[in-house]
C-alpha positions in Angstrom: -34.9 25.3 32.2 -35.1 26.9 35.7 -32.5 29.6 36.3 -31.0 27.7 39.3 -30.4 24.5 37.4 -27.0 24.3 35.6 -27.0 23.6 31.9 -26.3 20.0 31.0 -22.8 19.4 29.7 -22.9 16.6 27.1 -20.2 14.0 27.3 -18.2 12.8 24.4 -18.4 9.1 23.4 -15.5 6.9 22.4 -15.3 3.5 20.7 -12.8 1.5 22.6 -13.6 -2.1 21.6 -15.1 -3.9 18.6 -16.2 -7.4 17.8 -17.6 -9.0 14.6 -19.0 -12.3 13.4 -19.6 -12.2 9.6 -19.5 -14.2 6.4 -16.1 -12.7 5.6 -14.5 -13.2 8.9 -15.1 -13.5 12.6 -12.5 -11.2 14.0 -12.1 -7.5 13.1 -8.7 -8.0 11.4 -9.9 -10.9 9.3 -13.2 -9.1 8.5 -11.5 -5.9 7.3 -8.6 -7.6 5.5 -11.1 -9.6 3.4 -13.3 -6.6 2.7 -10.3 -4.6 1.6 -9.2 -7.5 -0.7 -12.7 -7.6 -2.2 -13.2 -11.2 -0.9 -16.8 -12.3 -0.9 -18.4 -14.5 1.7 -21.5 -15.0 -0.4 -22.0 -18.6 -1.5 -24.6 -21.3 -2.0 -26.3 -22.1 1.4 -25.3 -25.3 3.1 -28.8 -26.2 4.4 -30.4 -29.3 2.8 -33.5 -27.3 1.9 -31.6 -24.7 -0.1 -31.7 -26.8 -3.3 -35.4 -26.2 -3.6 -35.2 -22.4 -3.4 -35.0 -20.0 -6.3 -32.5 -17.9 -4.2 -30.0 -20.5 -2.9 -27.3 -18.0 -2.0 -26.5 -16.1 1.1 -23.8 -14.6 3.3 -23.5 -17.6 5.7 -21.1 -17.6 8.7 -18.7 -20.5 9.2 -19.4 -21.1 12.9 -19.2 -24.0 15.3 -21.2 -23.2 18.4 -19.6 -26.0 20.4 -16.3 -24.1 20.2 -17.8 -21.2 22.1 -20.5 -22.6 24.4 -21.1 -25.6 26.7 -23.9 -27.9 25.7 -26.1 -26.8 28.6 -25.9 -23.2 27.6 -26.5 -23.9 23.9 -30.0 -25.1 24.8 -30.8 -21.5 25.8 -29.4 -19.8 22.7 -30.8 -19.4 19.2 -28.1 -18.8 16.6 -28.6 -15.0 16.6 -27.9 -15.0 20.3 -24.8 -17.1 19.8 -23.4 -14.6 17.3 -24.2 -11.7 19.6 -22.4 -13.2 22.6 -19.3 -14.0 20.6 -19.1 -10.5 19.1 -19.7 -9.0 22.5 -16.9 -11.1 24.1 -14.5 -10.0 21.4 -15.4 -6.4 21.9 -15.0 -6.5 25.7 -11.7 -8.2 25.4 -10.6 -5.8 22.8 -11.5 -2.8 24.9 -9.4 -3.9 27.9 -12.2 -2.6 30.1 -12.3 -3.8 33.7 -15.9 -4.5 34.5 -15.8 -3.9 38.2 -18.9 -3.6 40.3 -19.1 0.2 39.9 -18.9 0.1 36.2 -21.3 -2.8 35.8 -23.9 -0.7 37.7 -23.5 2.0 35.1 -23.0 0.0 31.9 -25.9 -0.9 29.5 -26.7 -3.1 26.5 -28.2 -1.7 23.3 -28.9 -4.3 20.7 -30.6 -4.3 17.3 -32.5 -7.3 16.0 -34.5 -8.0 12.9 -36.3 -11.3 13.2 -34.9 -12.6 16.5 -35.0 -16.4 17.0 -36.3 -17.2 13.5 -34.6 -20.6 13.4 -35.9 -21.8 16.8 -39.4 -20.5 15.9 -39.5 -22.4 12.6 -38.2 -25.6 14.2 -41.0 -25.3 16.8 -43.7 -24.9 14.1 -42.3 -27.9 12.2 -42.4 -30.0 15.3 -45.9 -28.9 16.2 -47.6 -28.9 12.8 -45.6 -31.4 10.7 -44.3 -33.8 13.2 -47.5 -33.6 15.3 -45.6 -33.3 18.6 -47.8 -32.2 21.5 -44.9 -30.5 23.4 -42.2 -28.1 22.3 -38.8 -27.7 23.9 -39.2 -25.9 27.2 -36.9 -23.0 26.2 -38.6 -22.2 22.9 -40.0 -18.9 24.2 -36.7 -17.9 25.9 -34.7 -18.6 22.7 -37.1 -16.8 20.3 -37.8 -13.6 22.2 -36.2 -10.6 20.5 -34.5 -9.4 23.7 -32.8 -12.8 24.3 -29.4 -11.7 23.0 -29.4 -8.5 25.0 -30.4 -10.3 28.1 -27.6 -12.9 27.7 -25.0 -10.2 27.1 -26.2 -8.4 30.2 -26.0 -11.6 32.3 -22.7 -12.8 30.9 -20.9 -9.5 31.7 -22.9 -8.5 34.8 -24.2 -5.3 33.2 -26.9 -3.8 35.3 -27.5 -0.5 33.5 -30.2 -0.1 30.9 -30.9 -3.0 28.5 -32.8 -2.2 25.3 -33.6 -4.1 22.1 -34.5 -2.2 19.0 -36.3 -3.8 16.0 -36.5 -1.4 13.0 -35.6 -3.9 10.3 -32.4 -2.9 8.4 -31.6 0.1 10.7 -32.0 -1.8 14.0 -28.4 -1.9 15.1 -27.5 1.6 13.9 -30.4 2.9 16.0 -29.1 0.8 18.9 -25.7 2.4 18.6 -27.1 5.9 18.2 -29.3 5.5 21.3 -26.4 4.1 23.3 -24.4 7.2 22.4 -27.2 9.4 23.5 -27.5 7.6 26.8 -23.8 8.1 27.6 -23.8 11.7 26.4 -26.7 12.6 28.7 -25.3 10.6 31.7 -27.8 7.7 31.8 -24.9 5.3 31.4 -21.1 5.5 31.5 -20.5 2.7 29.1 -22.4 0.4 26.8 -22.2 -2.7 24.6 -24.1 -1.7 21.4 -24.7 -3.4 18.1 -26.9 -6.1 16.6 -27.2 -9.7 15.5 -29.2 -11.7 13.0 -29.6 -15.3 11.8 -32.6 -15.9 9.5 -31.6 -18.7 7.2 -34.6 -21.0 7.5 -36.9 -22.4 4.8 -39.9 -20.3 5.8 -38.0 -17.1 6.1 -36.3 -17.5 2.8 -39.6 -18.5 1.1 -41.1 -15.3 2.5 -38.3 -13.2 1.1 -38.6 -15.0 -2.3 -42.3 -14.0 -2.3 -41.3 -10.3 -1.8 -39.2 -10.5 -5.0 -36.3 -8.5 -3.7 -33.6 -11.2 -3.6 -30.8 -11.3 -6.1 -30.6 -14.0 -8.8 -27.7 -16.3 -8.4 -24.8 -15.3 -10.7 -24.4 -18.1 -13.3 -20.6 -17.9 -13.5 -19.8 -17.0 -9.8 -22.3 -17.2 -7.0 -20.0 -15.1 -4.9 -20.6 -12.2 -7.3 -24.4 -12.3 -7.0 -24.7 -9.1 -5.0 -23.8 -6.1 -7.2 -24.7 -2.7 -5.5 -24.8 0.3 -7.9 -24.0 -1.9 -10.9 -26.5 -1.6 -13.8 -26.8 -5.4 -13.9 -27.8 -5.7 -10.2 -30.8 -8.0 -9.5 -31.5 -7.5 -5.8 -30.1 -8.0 -2.3 -28.5 -11.1 -0.8 -29.3 -12.0 2.7 -26.6 -12.6 5.3 -26.1 -13.4 9.0 -23.8 -12.3 11.7 -23.3 -9.8 14.5 -21.4 -6.6 15.3 -20.9 -5.2 18.8 -18.9 -2.2 19.9 -17.9 -0.9 23.3 -18.8 2.7 23.9 -17.5 4.8 26.8 -17.5 8.3 28.1 -14.4 9.7 26.4 -12.8 11.2 29.5 -13.2 8.0 31.5 -11.6 6.0 28.6 -8.7 8.4 28.5 -8.2 8.2 32.3 -7.8 4.4 32.1 -5.5 4.6 29.1 -7.8 2.9 26.7 -7.0 2.6 23.0 -9.6 4.7 21.3 -10.6 3.8 17.8 -12.8 6.8 17.1 -15.3 9.2 18.6 -18.9 8.9 17.6 -19.8 12.5 16.9 -23.1 12.2 15.0 -26.4 10.3 15.0 -29.4 11.1 12.9 -32.7 9.3 12.6 -35.8 10.0 10.5 -38.9 8.2 9.2 -40.0 8.2 5.6 -43.7 8.1 6.6 -44.3 7.2 3.0 -44.3 3.5 2.1 -43.9 0.2 3.9 -41.3 -1.2 1.5 -40.2 1.5 -1.1 -37.4 3.8 0.1 -38.0 7.5 0.1 -35.2 10.0 -0.7 -36.6 12.8 1.5 -36.4 10.6 4.6 -32.8 9.5 3.8 -31.8 13.1 3.3 -33.3 14.1 6.7 -31.4 11.4 8.5 -28.1 12.3 6.9 -28.6 16.0 7.6 -29.6 15.3 11.2 -26.4 13.3 11.7 -24.3 16.1 10.2 -26.0 18.7 12.4 -25.5 16.5 15.5 -21.9 16.1 14.6 -21.5 19.8 14.0 -19.6 19.3 10.7 -20.1 20.3 7.1 -20.8 17.6 4.5 -17.4 18.3 2.9 -15.6 17.0 6.0 -16.8 13.4 5.4 -13.9 11.3 4.0 -15.8 8.0 3.4 -19.4 7.0 3.3 -20.4 3.4 3.9 -23.6 3.2 2.0 -26.8 1.2 2.7 -26.3 0.0 -0.9 -28.5 -3.2 -0.9 -28.3 -3.8 -4.7 -32.0 -3.4 -5.3 -32.8 -1.7 -8.5 -34.8 1.2 -6.9 -32.9 1.5 -3.6 -29.5 2.2 -5.1 -30.8 4.9 -7.3 -32.7 6.6 -4.5 -29.7 6.5 -2.1 -27.5 8.0 -4.8 -29.9 10.8 -5.3 -30.1 11.4 -1.5 -26.4 11.6 -1.2 -26.2 14.1 -4.0 -28.8 16.3 -2.3 -27.0 16.2 1.0 -23.5 16.7 -0.3 -24.2 18.9 -3.3 -21.2 19.6 -5.4 -19.0 17.6 -3.0 -20.9 14.3 -3.6 -18.7 13.2 -6.5 -15.5 13.5 -4.5 -16.5 11.4 -1.5 -15.6 7.7 -1.7 -18.7 5.6 -1.3 -18.9 1.9 -1.0 -21.3 -0.9 -0.1 -19.7 -3.7 1.8 -22.9 -5.7 1.4 -21.5 -6.7 -1.9 -19.2 -9.1 0.1 -21.0 -10.0 3.3 -24.6 -9.6 2.2 -27.4 -7.8 4.0 -27.3 -8.7 7.7 -30.6 -7.1 8.4 -30.7 -6.4 12.2 -26.9 -6.6 12.3 -26.2 -4.7 9.1 -25.7 -1.2 10.6 -23.4 -2.4 13.4 -21.2 -4.6 11.1 -20.9 -1.8 8.5 -20.1 0.8 11.2 -17.3 -1.4 12.4 -16.0 -1.5 8.7 -16.3 2.4 8.6 -14.3 2.8 11.8 -11.7 0.4 10.7 -11.3 2.5 7.5 -10.2 5.3 9.9 -7.8 3.0 11.8 -6.3 1.4 8.7 -6.3 4.4 6.4 -8.0 2.3 3.8 -11.4 2.1 2.2 -13.1 -1.2 1.2 -14.5 -1.5 -2.3 -17.9 -2.1 -3.7 -17.3 -5.5 -5.2 -18.8 -6.8 -8.4 -19.5 -3.3 -9.8 -19.3 -4.5 -13.4 -21.4 -2.1 -15.4 -21.7 1.6 -14.9 -25.3 2.8 -14.1 -25.9 6.3 -15.3 -28.3 6.8 -12.4 -25.6 5.7 -9.9 -22.7 7.9 -10.8 -20.8 8.6 -7.6 -17.3 7.3 -6.7 -18.2 3.9 -5.5 -14.7 2.6 -5.0 -15.4 0.0 -7.7 -13.9 -3.5 -7.2 -10.6 -2.6 -5.6 -10.0 -1.2 -2.1 -7.8 1.9 -1.5 -5.0 2.0 1.0 -2.6 4.5 2.3 -5.0 7.4 2.5 -6.2 9.7 5.3 -9.6 8.8 6.5 -10.6 11.0 9.4 -14.4 11.2 9.3 -16.8 8.5 8.2 -20.5 8.2 7.7 -22.6 5.0 7.8 -26.1 4.8 6.3 -28.8 2.4 7.3 -32.2 2.7 5.6 -35.0 0.2 6.5 -38.2 -1.3 5.4 -40.9 0.7 7.1 -39.0 3.8 6.4 -36.8 3.9 9.6 -33.6 5.6 8.6 -30.5 5.9 10.8 -27.1 7.5 10.1 -23.9 7.4 12.2 -20.8 9.5 12.0 -17.4 8.7 13.6 -14.2 10.7 13.6 -10.6 10.1 14.6 -9.5 11.8 17.8 -6.7 13.5 15.9 -9.3 15.1 13.6 -11.5 16.1 16.5 -8.5 17.8 18.2 -7.8 19.8 15.0 -11.4 20.7 14.7 
């Protein structure tokens, strides 16, 4: 750096608003209340084609788009974009932020997406190849493009700052949040709507996942208990849908306007496995967690709760357990760890954002949601997984949220209460 150029002062980043659309609730309060109570949103899918699937279960959102959008606008929106817009509207309202012209010029959108407009795309293929139609609906491309949700959020709220869409499978929305934090820290934006959305319940998509042989078997006694992270009788992941969006702001600006501040995002780490397209790698997960801790400037022992990636695959849960042990050492056994996927399923592109909302709400509520359906102890998964029952009335100051993806793209976020930051 030239001697005459002042050193860059990194800005601190606050979370001032949150919104969520999920299988266990489509408001933050309902979402966290149900998680804390161990209530599952996993059930048999409502689509007529589901009866022919071997995996007929999923975390499906109860959602009437006509309640949220006029008919003319719905023609432009795939289901994933609908979810994203509803979560974003919740987050903006929750933040109390006044989007005046000056702020709109400096506010961006950072969104994670897995498969984008999967439902619209499959409907188009059906019309073209099965129904032999010569023309598709005119907005097919505009509904299916991965950046559609981010574009609509930008337009709806007049946000003229940077607009980015990240697609790194299961870590997409965690990376979106992390990159939004970096943009604000370094002065490229003053505020951002960040998160992710996903809706992939279509026949073709589910058939593809069946072929991959990673989906859970339906529990014979209780379909809602089909996702069992860290339990020895786990059989695989359960897909889900939904969206999570948070409002991020420069901390000092948020304080000046008297905003309610949920937490400060103090750490973000990302690392690639560079090992296998589908099998997780412990070393890559370790690098991502350590990078987040280094970015946060905290010791592993300062983490009070870890929201695990915890998909309930046989190999994945064991590898994540080993990675946590390597990062946290002797402290690993004392840190409460839970996988909320046990209740809402794996939301793919939206997973990281929705789970980060859960982790931040653990700070706000002083409560930790459980890993539901943990029936049988697995000797290879021997951490404190907050089995089956949530914990309330405890101090949760610092939280970590893990997102580890197909393709080996790992992302870890750390948030902390402002009170804990002051003490530090």
